PDB file as gemmi writes it, atoms N, CA and C in Angstrom:
CRYST1    1.000    1.000    1.000  90.00  90.00  90.00 P 1                      
ATOM      1  N   UNK A   1       3.752   8.555  -5.453  1.00  0.00           N  
ATOM      2  CA  UNK A   1       4.167   7.696  -6.536  1.00  0.00           C  
ATOM      3  C   UNK A   1       3.339   8.071  -7.769  1.00  0.00           C  
ATOM      4  N   UNK A   2       4.006   8.176  -8.903  1.00  0.00           N  
ATOM      5  CA  UNK A   2       3.310   8.549 -10.128  1.00  0.00           C  
ATOM      6  C   UNK A   2       3.892   7.773 -11.307  1.00  0.00           C  
ATOM      7  N   UNK A   3       3.536   8.201 -12.508  1.00  0.00           N  
ATOM      8  CA  UNK A   3       3.978   7.474 -13.698  1.00  0.00           C  
ATOM      9  C   UNK A   3       5.488   7.575 -13.920  1.00  0.00           C  
ATOM     10  N   UNK A   4       6.164   8.499 -13.227  1.00  0.00           N  
ATOM     11  CA  UNK A   4       7.608   8.634 -13.355  1.00  0.00           C  
ATOM     12  C   UNK A   4       8.364   7.676 -12.431  1.00  0.00           C  
ATOM     13  N   UNK A   5       7.652   7.070 -11.497  1.00  0.00           N  
ATOM     14  CA  UNK A   5       8.269   6.097 -10.602  1.00  0.00           C  
ATOM     15  C   UNK A   5       8.545   4.818 -11.387  1.00  0.00           C  
ATOM     16  N   UNK A   6       9.772   4.303 -11.329  1.00  0.00           N  
ATOM     17  CA  UNK A   6      10.078   3.070 -12.073  1.00  0.00           C  
ATOM     18  C   UNK A   6       9.136   1.922 -11.694  1.00  0.00           C  
ATOM     19  N   UNK A   7       8.847   1.082 -12.664  1.00  0.00           N  
ATOM     20  CA  UNK A   7       7.906  -0.014 -12.475  1.00  0.00           C  
ATOM     21  C   UNK A   7       8.316  -0.939 -11.329  1.00  0.00           C  
ATOM     22  N   UNK A   8       9.605  -1.254 -11.214  1.00  0.00           N  
ATOM     23  CA  UNK A   8      10.033  -2.165 -10.151  1.00  0.00           C  
ATOM     24  C   UNK A   8       9.809  -1.564  -8.768  1.00  0.00           C  
ATOM     25  N   UNK A   9       9.898  -0.234  -8.639  1.00  0.00           N  
ATOM     26  CA  UNK A   9       9.628   0.415  -7.347  1.00  0.00           C  
ATOM     27  C   UNK A   9       8.121   0.404  -7.051  1.00  0.00           C  
ATOM     28  N   UNK A  10       7.305   0.614  -8.078  1.00  0.00           N  
ATOM     29  CA  UNK A  10       5.850   0.548  -7.882  1.00  0.00           C  
ATOM     30  C   UNK A  10       5.433  -0.855  -7.477  1.00  0.00           C  
ATOM     31  N   UNK A  11       6.019  -1.860  -8.092  1.00  0.00           N  
ATOM     32  CA  UNK A  11       5.690  -3.246  -7.735  1.00  0.00           C  
ATOM     33  C   UNK A  11       6.117  -3.561  -6.304  1.00  0.00           C  
ATOM     34  N   UNK A  12       7.270  -3.067  -5.898  1.00  0.00           N  
ATOM     35  CA  UNK A  12       7.727  -3.288  -4.520  1.00  0.00           C  
ATOM     36  C   UNK A  12       6.779  -2.613  -3.531  1.00  0.00           C  
ATOM     37  N   UNK A  13       6.310  -1.423  -3.869  1.00  0.00           N  
ATOM     38  CA  UNK A  13       5.369  -0.721  -2.985  1.00  0.00           C  
ATOM     39  C   UNK A  13       4.066  -1.499  -2.850  1.00  0.00           C  
ATOM     40  N   UNK A  14       3.581  -2.053  -3.933  1.00  0.00           N  
ATOM     41  CA  UNK A  14       2.352  -2.857  -3.880  1.00  0.00           C  
ATOM     42  C   UNK A  14       2.580  -4.125  -3.061  1.00  0.00           C  
ATOM     43  N   UNK A  15       3.720  -4.769  -3.255  1.00  0.00           N  
ATOM     44  CA  UNK A  15       4.022  -6.011  -2.529  1.00  0.00           C  
ATOM     45  C   UNK A  15       4.115  -5.778  -1.022  1.00  0.00           C  
ATOM     46  N   UNK A  16       4.532  -4.593  -0.609  1.00  0.00           N  
ATOM     47  CA  UNK A  16       4.693  -4.282   0.813  1.00  0.00           C  
ATOM     48  C   UNK A  16       3.613  -3.338   1.342  1.00  0.00           C  
ATOM     49  N   UNK A  17       2.558  -3.125   0.582  1.00  0.00           N  
ATOM     50  CA  UNK A  17       1.541  -2.130   0.929  1.00  0.00           C  
ATOM     51  C   UNK A  17       0.903  -2.362   2.295  1.00  0.00           C  
ATOM     52  N   UNK A  18       0.556  -3.583   2.614  1.00  0.00           N  
ATOM     53  CA  UNK A  18      -0.117  -3.861   3.883  1.00  0.00           C  
ATOM     54  C   UNK A  18       0.809  -3.551   5.052  1.00  0.00           C  
ATOM     55  N   UNK A  19       2.048  -3.994   4.958  1.00  0.00           N  
ATOM     56  CA  UNK A  19       3.021  -3.732   6.026  1.00  0.00           C  
ATOM     57  C   UNK A  19       3.260  -2.234   6.182  1.00  0.00           C  
ATOM     58  N   UNK A  20       3.442  -1.535   5.063  1.00  0.00           N  
ATOM     59  CA  UNK A  20       3.677  -0.098   5.119  1.00  0.00           C  
ATOM     60  C   UNK A  20       2.467   0.639   5.689  1.00  0.00           C  
ATOM     61  N   UNK A  21       1.281   0.217   5.323  1.00  0.00           N  
ATOM     62  CA  UNK A  21       0.083   0.893   5.814  1.00  0.00           C  
ATOM     63  C   UNK A  21      -0.075   0.700   7.318  1.00  0.00           C  
ATOM     64  N   UNK A  22       0.289  -0.479   7.828  1.00  0.00           N  
ATOM     65  CA  UNK A  22       0.205  -0.722   9.275  1.00  0.00           C  
ATOM     66  C   UNK A  22       1.122   0.218  10.058  1.00  0.00           C  
ATOM     67  N   UNK A  23       2.241   0.586   9.443  1.00  0.00           N  
ATOM     68  CA  UNK A  23       3.219   1.449  10.120  1.00  0.00           C  
ATOM     69  C   UNK A  23       3.039   2.921   9.768  1.00  0.00           C  
ATOM     70  N   UNK A  24       2.024   3.259   8.993  1.00  0.00           N  
ATOM     71  CA  UNK A  24       1.821   4.636   8.553  1.00  0.00           C  
ATOM     72  C   UNK A  24       1.659   5.553   9.759  1.00  0.00           C  
ATOM     73  N   UNK A  25       2.286   6.702   9.678  1.00  0.00           N  
ATOM     74  CA  UNK A  25       2.191   7.675  10.761  1.00  0.00           C  
ATOM     75  C   UNK A  25       3.292   7.534  11.799  1.00  0.00           C  
ATOM     76  N   UNK A  26       4.214   6.604  11.585  1.00  0.00           N  
ATOM     77  CA  UNK A  26       5.330   6.432  12.510  1.00  0.00           C  
ATOM     78  C   UNK A  26       6.642   6.719  11.783  1.00  0.00           C  
ATOM     79  N   UNK A  27       7.658   7.067  12.552  1.00  0.00           N  
ATOM     80  CA  UNK A  27       8.975   7.299  11.960  1.00  0.00           C  
ATOM     81  C   UNK A  27       9.512   6.002  11.355  1.00  0.00           C  
ATOM     82  N   UNK A  28       9.262   4.882  12.016  1.00  0.00           N  
ATOM     83  CA  UNK A  28       9.711   3.581  11.505  1.00  0.00           C  
ATOM     84  C   UNK A  28       9.054   3.282  10.165  1.00  0.00           C  
ATOM     85  N   UNK A  29       7.763   3.538  10.067  1.00  0.00           N  
ATOM     86  CA  UNK A  29       7.046   3.297   8.823  1.00  0.00           C  
ATOM     87  C   UNK A  29       7.514   4.197   7.700  1.00  0.00           C  
ATOM     88  N   UNK A  30       7.737   5.470   8.003  1.00  0.00           N  
ATOM     89  CA  UNK A  30       8.206   6.404   6.983  1.00  0.00           C  
ATOM     90  C   UNK A  30       9.603   6.009   6.511  1.00  0.00           C  
ATOM     91  N   UNK A  31      10.469   5.649   7.445  1.00  0.00           N  
ATOM     92  CA  UNK A  31      11.825   5.222   7.081  1.00  0.00           C  
ATOM     93  C   UNK A  31      11.760   3.982   6.169  1.00  0.00           C  
ATOM     94  N   UNK A  32      10.935   3.009   6.534  1.00  0.00           N  
ATOM     95  CA  UNK A  32      10.806   1.788   5.725  1.00  0.00           C  
ATOM     96  C   UNK A  32      10.296   2.114   4.325  1.00  0.00           C  
ATOM     97  N   UNK A  33       9.314   3.001   4.234  1.00  0.00           N  
ATOM     98  CA  UNK A  33       8.748   3.374   2.939  1.00  0.00           C  
ATOM     99  C   UNK A  33       9.794   4.088   2.082  1.00  0.00           C  
ATOM    100  N   UNK A  34      10.535   5.009   2.677  1.00  0.00           N  
ATOM    101  CA  UNK A  34      11.564   5.737   1.932  1.00  0.00           C  
ATOM    102  C   UNK A  34      12.674   4.803   1.450  1.00  0.00           C  
ATOM    103  N   UNK A  35      13.071   3.874   2.306  1.00  0.00           N  
ATOM    104  CA  UNK A  35      14.128   2.941   1.918  1.00  0.00           C  
ATOM    105  C   UNK A  35      13.661   1.981   0.828  1.00  0.00           C  
ATOM    106  N   UNK A  36      12.417   1.575   0.882  1.00  0.00           N  
ATOM    107  CA  UNK A  36      11.857   0.713  -0.153  1.00  0.00           C  
ATOM    108  C   UNK A  36      11.820   1.448  -1.498  1.00  0.00           C  
ATOM    109  N   UNK A  37      11.394   2.704  -1.480  1.00  0.00           N  
ATOM    110  CA  UNK A  37      11.255   3.453  -2.725  1.00  0.00           C  
ATOM    111  C   UNK A  37      12.586   3.927  -3.298  1.00  0.00           C  
ATOM    112  N   UNK A  38      13.609   4.075  -2.432  1.00  0.00           N  
ATOM    113  CA  UNK A  38      14.890   4.601  -2.906  1.00  0.00           C  
ATOM    114  C   UNK A  38      15.957   3.526  -3.091  1.00  0.00           C  
ATOM    115  N   UNK A  39      15.844   2.434  -2.346  1.00  0.00           N  
ATOM    116  CA  UNK A  39      16.907   1.442  -2.344  1.00  0.00           C  
ATOM    117  C   UNK A  39      18.109   1.903  -1.540  1.00  0.00           C  
ATOM    118  N   UNK A  40      17.949   2.971  -0.766  1.00  0.00           N  
ATOM    119  CA  UNK A  40      19.042   3.531   0.027  1.00  0.00           C  
ATOM    120  C   UNK A  40      18.749   3.499   1.510  1.00  0.00           C  
ATOM    121  N   UNK A  41      19.508   4.278   2.243  1.00  0.00           N  
ATOM    122  CA  UNK A  41      19.355   4.387   3.691  1.00  0.00           C  
ATOM    123  C   UNK A  41      18.761   5.751   4.023  1.00  0.00           C  
ATOM    124  N   UNK A  42      17.696   5.754   4.826  1.00  0.00           N  
ATOM    125  CA  UNK A  42      17.011   6.998   5.176  1.00  0.00           C  
ATOM    126  C   UNK A  42      17.313   7.397   6.611  1.00  0.00           C  
ATOM    127  N   UNK A  43      17.593   8.690   6.798  1.00  0.00           N  
ATOM    128  CA  UNK A  43      17.773   9.273   8.120  1.00  0.00           C  
ATOM    129  C   UNK A  43      16.670  10.305   8.303  1.00  0.00           C  
ATOM    130  N   UNK A  44      15.963  10.230   9.429  1.00  0.00           N  
ATOM    131  CA  UNK A  44      14.886  11.172   9.701  1.00  0.00           C  
ATOM    132  C   UNK A  44      15.172  11.889  11.006  1.00  0.00           C  
ATOM    133  N   UNK A  45      14.887  13.178  11.029  1.00  0.00           N  
ATOM    134  CA  UNK A  45      15.058  13.968  12.254  1.00  0.00           C  
ATOM    135  C   UNK A  45      13.891  14.933  12.363  1.00  0.00           C  
ATOM    136  N   UNK A  46      13.208  14.900  13.506  1.00  0.00           N  
ATOM    137  CA  UNK A  46      12.172  15.894  13.740  1.00  0.00           C  
ATOM    138  C   UNK A  46      12.675  16.837  14.824  1.00  0.00           C  
ATOM    139  N   UNK A  47      11.948  17.903  15.063  1.00  0.00           N  
ATOM    140  CA  UNK A  47      12.416  18.907  16.003  1.00  0.00           C  
ATOM    141  C   UNK A  47      11.952  18.652  17.432  1.00  0.00           C  
ATOM    142  N   UNK A  48      11.434  17.481  17.707  1.00  0.00           N  
ATOM    143  CA  UNK A  48      11.044  17.167  19.069  1.00  0.00           C  
ATOM    144  C   UNK A  48       9.642  17.600  19.419  1.00  0.00           C  
ATOM    145  N   UNK A  49       8.858  18.006  18.459  1.00  0.00           N  
ATOM    146  CA  UNK A  49       7.500  18.464  18.722  1.00  0.00           C  
ATOM    147  C   UNK A  49       6.587  17.376  19.253  1.00  0.00           C  
ATOM    148  N   UNK A  50       7.004  16.136  19.164  1.00  0.00           N  
ATOM    149  CA  UNK A  50       6.187  15.037  19.656  1.00  0.00           C  
ATOM    150  C   UNK A  50       6.686  14.534  21.011  1.00  0.00           C  
ATOM    151  N   UNK A  51       7.661  15.224  21.596  1.00  0.00           N  
ATOM    152  CA  UNK A  51       8.212  14.832  22.888  1.00  0.00           C  
ATOM    153  C   UNK A  51       7.342  15.392  24.020  1.00  0.00           C  
ATOM    154  N   UNK A  52       7.623  14.974  25.222  1.00  0.00           N  
ATOM    155  CA  UNK A  52       6.892  15.450  26.382  1.00  0.00           C  
ATOM    156  C   UNK A  52       7.858  15.644  27.530  1.00  0.00           C  
ATOM    157  N   UNK A  53       7.413  16.321  28.557  1.00  0.00           N  
ATOM    158  CA  UNK A  53       8.232  16.563  29.730  1.00  0.00           C  
ATOM    159  C   UNK A  53       7.688  15.745  30.897  1.00  0.00           C  
ATOM    160  N   UNK A  54       8.590  15.203  31.692  1.00  0.00           N  
ATOM    161  CA  UNK A  54       8.175  14.449  32.877  1.00  0.00           C  
ATOM    162  C   UNK A  54       8.104  15.341  34.110  1.00  0.00           C  
ATOM    163  N   UNK A  55       8.492  16.603  33.956  1.00  0.00           N  
ATOM    164  CA  UNK A  55       8.452  17.547  35.085  1.00  0.00           C  
ATOM    165  C   UNK A  55       7.227  18.442  34.972  1.00  0.00           C  
ATOM    166  N   UNK A  56       6.347  18.421  35.983  1.00  0.00           N  
ATOM    167  CA  UNK A  56       5.173  19.285  35.929  1.00  0.00           C  
ATOM    168  C   UNK A  56       5.567  20.762  35.860  1.00  0.00           C  
ATOM    169  N   UNK A  57       4.908  21.492  35.002  1.00  0.00           N  
ATOM    170  CA  UNK A  57       5.143  22.931  34.867  1.00  0.00           C  
ATOM    171  C   UNK A  57       6.388  23.298  34.083  1.00  0.00           C  
ATOM    172  N   UNK A  58       7.164  22.334  33.626  1.00  0.00           N  
ATOM    173  CA  UNK A  58       8.366  22.625  32.842  1.00  0.00           C  
ATOM    174  C   UNK A  58       7.975  23.036  31.431  1.00  0.00           C  
ATOM    175  N   UNK A  59       8.825  23.813  30.781  1.00  0.00           N  
ATOM    176  CA  UNK A  59       8.518  24.166  29.387  1.00  0.00           C  
ATOM    177  C   UNK A  59       8.512  22.914  28.511  1.00  0.00           C  
ATOM    178  N   UNK A  60       7.683  22.948  27.504  1.00  0.00           N  
ATOM    179  CA  UNK A  60       7.605  21.817  26.592  1.00  0.00           C  
ATOM    180  C   UNK A  60       8.869  21.741  25.746  1.00  0.00           C  
ATOM    181  N   UNK A  61       9.375  20.544  25.490  1.00  0.00           N  
ATOM    182  CA  UNK A  61      10.572  20.414  24.647  1.00  0.00           C  
ATOM    183  C   UNK A  61      10.239  20.665  23.190  1.00  0.00           C  
ATOM    184  N   UNK A  62      11.268  20.860  22.404  1.00  0.00           N  
ATOM    185  CA  UNK A  62      11.060  21.055  20.972  1.00  0.00           C  
ATOM    186  C   UNK A  62      10.767  22.495  20.637  1.00  0.00           C  
ATOM    187  N   UNK A  63      10.272  22.705  19.444  1.00  0.00           N  
ATOM    188  CA  UNK A  63       9.947  24.044  18.950  1.00  0.00           C  
ATOM    189  C   UNK A  63       8.467  24.136  18.647  1.00  0.00           C  
ATOM    190  N   UNK A  64       7.993  25.371  18.486  1.00  0.00           N  
ATOM    191  CA  UNK A  64       6.569  25.580  18.232  1.00  0.00           C  
ATOM    192  C   UNK A  64       6.121  25.037  16.882  1.00  0.00           C  
ATOM    193  N   UNK A  65       6.968  25.165  15.866  1.00  0.00           N  
ATOM    194  CA  UNK A  65       6.610  24.730  14.520  1.00  0.00           C  
ATOM    195  C   UNK A  65       7.191  23.343  14.261  1.00  0.00           C  
ATOM    196  N   UNK A  66       6.346  22.333  14.077  1.00  0.00           N  
ATOM    197  CA  UNK A  66       6.867  20.991  13.813  1.00  0.00           C  
ATOM    198  C   UNK A  66       7.566  20.928  12.463  1.00  0.00           C  
ATOM    199  N   UNK A  67       8.746  20.276  12.454  1.00  0.00           N  
ATOM    200  CA  UNK A  67       9.527  20.140  11.217  1.00  0.00           C  
ATOM    201  C   UNK A  67      10.065  18.730  11.120  1.00  0.00           C  
ATOM    202  N   UNK A  68      10.312  18.310   9.895  1.00  0.00           N  
ATOM    203  CA  UNK A  68      10.872  16.989   9.635  1.00  0.00           C  
ATOM    204  C   UNK A  68      11.931  17.120   8.553  1.00  0.00           C  
ATOM    205  N   UNK A  69      13.138  16.651   8.849  1.00  0.00           N  
ATOM    206  CA  UNK A  69      14.222  16.643   7.866  1.00  0.00           C  
ATOM    207  C   UNK A  69      14.500  15.197   7.478  1.00  0.00           C  
ATOM    208  N   UNK A  70      14.584  14.957   6.178  1.00  0.00           N  
ATOM    209  CA  UNK A  70      14.812  13.607   5.657  1.00  0.00           C  
ATOM    210  C   UNK A  70      16.048  13.645   4.773  1.00  0.00           C  
ATOM    211  N   UNK A  71      16.988  12.754   5.056  1.00  0.00           N  
ATOM    212  CA  UNK A  71      18.169  12.596   4.201  1.00  0.00           C  
ATOM    213  C   UNK A  71      18.221  11.130   3.785  1.00  0.00           C  
ATOM    214  N   UNK A  72      18.293  10.904   2.492  1.00  0.00           N  
ATOM    215  CA  UNK A  72      18.352   9.543   1.962  1.00  0.00           C  
ATOM    216  C   UNK A  72      19.678   9.386   1.223  1.00  0.00           C  
ATOM    217  N   UNK A  73      20.425   8.368   1.612  1.00  0.00           N  
ATOM    218  CA  UNK A  73      21.719   8.078   0.978  1.00  0.00           C  
ATOM    219  C   UNK A  73      21.534   6.951  -0.037  1.00  0.00           C  
ATOM    220  N   UNK A  74      21.863   7.273  -1.293  1.00  0.00           N  
ATOM    221  CA  UNK A  74      21.736   6.302  -2.387  1.00  0.00           C  
ATOM    222  C   UNK A  74      23.023   6.277  -3.196  1.00  0.00           C  
ATOM    223  N   UNK A  75      23.195   5.224  -4.000  1.00  0.00           N  
ATOM    224  CA  UNK A  75      24.392   5.095  -4.827  1.00  0.00           C  
ATOM    225  C   UNK A  75      24.450   6.194  -5.894  1.00  0.00           C  
ATOM    226  N   UNK A  76      23.303   6.541  -6.478  1.00  0.00           N  
ATOM    227  CA  UNK A  76      23.247   7.543  -7.545  1.00  0.00           C  
ATOM    228  C   UNK A  76      22.280   8.656  -7.143  1.00  0.00           C  
ATOM    229  N   UNK A  77      22.798   9.732  -6.533  1.00  0.00           N  
ATOM    230  CA  UNK A  77      21.894  10.793  -6.053  1.00  0.00           C  
ATOM    231  C   UNK A  77      21.242  11.615  -7.166  1.00  0.00           C  
ATOM    232  N   UNK A  78      21.706  11.507  -8.382  1.00  0.00           N  
ATOM    233  CA  UNK A  78      21.143  12.296  -9.486  1.00  0.00           C  
ATOM    234  C   UNK A  78      20.121  11.512 -10.291  1.00  0.00           C  
ATOM    235  N   UNK A  79      19.407  10.593  -9.673  1.00  0.00           N  
ATOM    236  CA  UNK A  79      18.507   9.718 -10.416  1.00  0.00           C  
ATOM    237  C   UNK A  79      17.039  10.149 -10.363  1.00  0.00           C  
ATOM    238  N   UNK A  80      16.754  11.366  -9.955  1.00  0.00           N  
ATOM    239  CA  UNK A  80      15.382  11.859  -9.961  1.00  0.00           C  
ATOM    240  C   UNK A  80      14.518  11.392  -8.806  1.00  0.00           C  
ATOM    241  N   UNK A  81      15.134  10.883  -7.755  1.00  0.00           N  
ATOM    242  CA  UNK A  81      14.368  10.362  -6.620  1.00  0.00           C  
ATOM    243  C   UNK A  81      13.773  11.430  -5.721  1.00  0.00           C  
ATOM    244  N   UNK A  82      14.321  12.623  -5.729  1.00  0.00           N  
ATOM    245  CA  UNK A  82      13.886  13.642  -4.781  1.00  0.00           C  
ATOM    246  C   UNK A  82      12.390  13.893  -4.872  1.00  0.00           C  
ATOM    247  N   UNK A  83      11.859  14.025  -6.055  1.00  0.00           N  
ATOM    248  CA  UNK A  83      10.425  14.268  -6.227  1.00  0.00           C  
ATOM    249  C   UNK A  83       9.574  13.103  -5.741  1.00  0.00           C  
ATOM    250  N   UNK A  84      10.015  11.889  -6.030  1.00  0.00           N  
ATOM    251  CA  UNK A  84       9.277  10.696  -5.599  1.00  0.00           C  
ATOM    252  C   UNK A  84       9.255  10.622  -4.077  1.00  0.00           C  
ATOM    253  N   UNK A  85      10.430  10.812  -3.459  1.00  0.00           N  
ATOM    254  CA  UNK A  85      10.516  10.709  -2.008  1.00  0.00           C  
ATOM    255  C   UNK A  85       9.796  11.850  -1.318  1.00  0.00           C  
ATOM    256  N   UNK A  86       9.814  13.028  -1.919  1.00  0.00           N  
ATOM    257  CA  UNK A  86       9.051  14.146  -1.370  1.00  0.00           C  
ATOM    258  C   UNK A  86       7.560  13.808  -1.346  1.00  0.00           C  
ATOM    259  N   UNK A  87       7.081  13.148  -2.372  1.00  0.00           N  
ATOM    260  CA  UNK A  87       5.689  12.714  -2.409  1.00  0.00           C  
ATOM    261  C   UNK A  87       5.369  11.695  -1.333  1.00  0.00           C  
ATOM    262  N   UNK A  88       6.304  10.780  -1.069  1.00  0.00           N  
ATOM    263  CA  UNK A  88       6.110   9.786  -0.006  1.00  0.00           C  
ATOM    264  C   UNK A  88       5.980  10.484   1.347  1.00  0.00           C  
ATOM    265  N   UNK A  89       6.870  11.450   1.600  1.00  0.00           N  
ATOM    266  CA  UNK A  89       6.829  12.175   2.878  1.00  0.00           C  
ATOM    267  C   UNK A  89       5.552  12.999   2.979  1.00  0.00           C  
ATOM    268  N   UNK A  90       5.168  13.671   1.922  1.00  0.00           N  
ATOM    269  CA  UNK A  90       3.941  14.469   1.929  1.00  0.00           C  
ATOM    270  C   UNK A  90       2.728  13.605   2.249  1.00  0.00           C  
ATOM    271  N   UNK A  91       2.676  12.413   1.687  1.00  0.00           N  
ATOM    272  CA  UNK A  91       1.563  11.489   1.924  1.00  0.00           C  
ATOM    273  C   UNK A  91       1.547  10.985   3.357  1.00  0.00           C  
ATOM    274  N   UNK A  92       2.733  10.774   3.948  1.00  0.00           N  
ATOM    275  CA  UNK A  92       2.825  10.100   5.239  1.00  0.00           C  
ATOM    276  C   UNK A  92       2.750  11.018   6.449  1.00  0.00           C  
ATOM    277  N   UNK A  93       3.110  12.259   6.315  1.00  0.00           N  
ATOM    278  CA  UNK A  93       3.186  13.149   7.476  1.00  0.00           C  
ATOM    279  C   UNK A  93       1.891  13.941   7.651  1.00  0.00           C  
ATOM    280  N   UNK A  94       1.682  14.481   8.856  1.00  0.00           N  
ATOM    281  CA  UNK A  94       0.541  15.382   9.038  1.00  0.00           C  
ATOM    282  C   UNK A  94       0.711  16.639   8.174  1.00  0.00           C  
ATOM    283  N   UNK A  95      -0.373  17.196   7.719  1.00  0.00           N  
ATOM    284  CA  UNK A  95      -0.336  18.321   6.784  1.00  0.00           C  
ATOM    285  C   UNK A  95       0.356  19.556   7.357  1.00  0.00           C  
ATOM    286  N   UNK A  96       0.301  19.769   8.659  1.00  0.00           N  
ATOM    287  CA  UNK A  96       0.877  20.980   9.248  1.00  0.00           C  
ATOM    288  C   UNK A  96       2.379  20.888   9.494  1.00  0.00           C  
ATOM    289  N   UNK A  97       2.983  19.733   9.269  1.00  0.00           N  
ATOM    290  CA  UNK A  97       4.409  19.553   9.510  1.00  0.00           C  
ATOM    291  C   UNK A  97       5.197  19.954   8.260  1.00  0.00           C  
ATOM    292  N   UNK A  98       6.113  20.898   8.426  1.00  0.00           N  
ATOM    293  CA  UNK A  98       6.985  21.332   7.336  1.00  0.00           C  
ATOM    294  C   UNK A  98       8.079  20.287   7.178  1.00  0.00           C  
ATOM    295  N   UNK A  99       8.427  19.962   5.932  1.00  0.00           N  
ATOM    296  CA  UNK A  99       9.467  18.953   5.726  1.00  0.00           C  
ATOM    297  C   UNK A  99      10.437  19.360   4.624  1.00  0.00           C  
ATOM    298  N   UNK A 100      11.592  18.686   4.640  1.00  0.00           N  
ATOM    299  CA  UNK A 100      12.607  18.884   3.620  1.00  0.00           C  
ATOM    300  C   UNK A 100      13.215  17.518   3.321  1.00  0.00           C  
ATOM    301  N   UNK A 101      13.365  17.199   2.028  1.00  0.00           N  
ATOM    302  CA  UNK A 101      13.949  15.930   1.592  1.00  0.00           C  
ATOM    303  C   UNK A 101      15.244  16.221   0.854  1.00  0.00           C  
ATOM    304  N   UNK A 102      16.288  15.509   1.238  1.00  0.00           N  
ATOM    305  CA  UNK A 102      17.579  15.646   0.599  1.00  0.00           C  
ATOM    306  C   UNK A 102      18.079  14.251   0.195  1.00  0.00           C  
ATOM    307  N   UNK A 103      18.474  14.101  -1.059  1.00  0.00           N  
ATOM    308  CA  UNK A 103      19.027  12.843  -1.568  1.00  0.00           C  
ATOM    309  C   UNK A 103      20.510  13.067  -1.810  1.00  0.00           C  
ATOM    310  N   UNK A 104      21.341  12.252  -1.132  1.00  0.00           N  
ATOM    311  CA  UNK A 104      22.783  12.401  -1.227  1.00  0.00           C  
ATOM    312  C   UNK A 104      23.420  11.057  -1.592  1.00  0.00           C  
ATOM    313  N   UNK A 105      24.675  11.096  -2.022  1.00  0.00           N  
ATOM    314  CA  UNK A 105      25.409   9.882  -2.353  1.00  0.00           C  
ATOM    315  C   UNK A 105      25.886   9.157  -1.112  1.00  0.00           C  
ATOM    316  N   UNK A 106      26.134   7.867  -1.267  1.00  0.00           N  
ATOM    317  CA  UNK A 106      26.642   7.046  -0.144  1.00  0.00           C  
ATOM    318  C   UNK A 106      28.095   7.333   0.108  1.00  0.00           C  
TER     319      UNK A 106                                                      
END                                                                             
C-alpha cells in the first residue's frame, strides 16, 4: 500500500489490520486482504508445494518451484489495482515463492 492507494482503501486496511494480521501467511488471509483492497473476488491457486503424501516413500506432490497465481475479479479492471494487489501479495507470501497477479472484469 502506498500513496497511490485510495484513501478509503487505506482506511479499510487500518480498520481490519488486526484481523488481517492474525490470518497472515494463510490463503484465507491473503484472499481476505486482496478482496478488502480490491472490492472484488479473489481466486488463489498454488502449485501444491505445501501438500504432503500419506504414502511412505511416494514422490512428493506439487512441483519443485513454489508458485502462486492470483486472479481478482472487479467491476473496473483498468483502475490501477494490479500494482497495489501485487504489493499485497509480495508482503504476504514467502520471499522464495514466485507469484503472478491478474486483475480481470466480472
